[in-house]
C-alpha positions, 0 to 999 in steps of 0.5 A: 334165654339167659345166655349162659353156656358151658363156658360161664360155668366154674367147676369147683373140684374141691366142692365137688360141683360145677356152679354159675351165679345168675341174677344173684341166684347160684345155681349148682351141679354136684356130683361125687367122684370115685374111681374115675366115675363121676355121679351127678347127684344134684342139679339145682336152679332156683325157680327165679331163674329157671327156664333159661337153659342153665341146668343144660349149661351145668350138665354140658360143662360137666360132661365136657370136664368128664370127657377130658379127664377120661371119667364116666358119668352116672346120672343119679338125678332126674335132670341128668338121666333126662339130659342123657336120653335127649343128648345121644351123643354123650351116651358113650360117657355113660358108666356101665 
């Protein structure tokens, strides 16, 4: 494990993304925000640092931020959709 947690992830609202750099590799979760709905469009973790739970940490930070802001979430990328399948406790955030 990388030891990366949601607390390590930075939110960059101006770029509509969450990011963390691990071993010099930029890892991102990108989104679009419209009418209080965060559409997660892409989660990207380079292969060189894959398999360490980084995408999960990015997604956790995005969902925590959405909850704090009162946003709903639409998981348009396959990773985010799978995350919701594994984490039923977050399904209340899903946009209808």
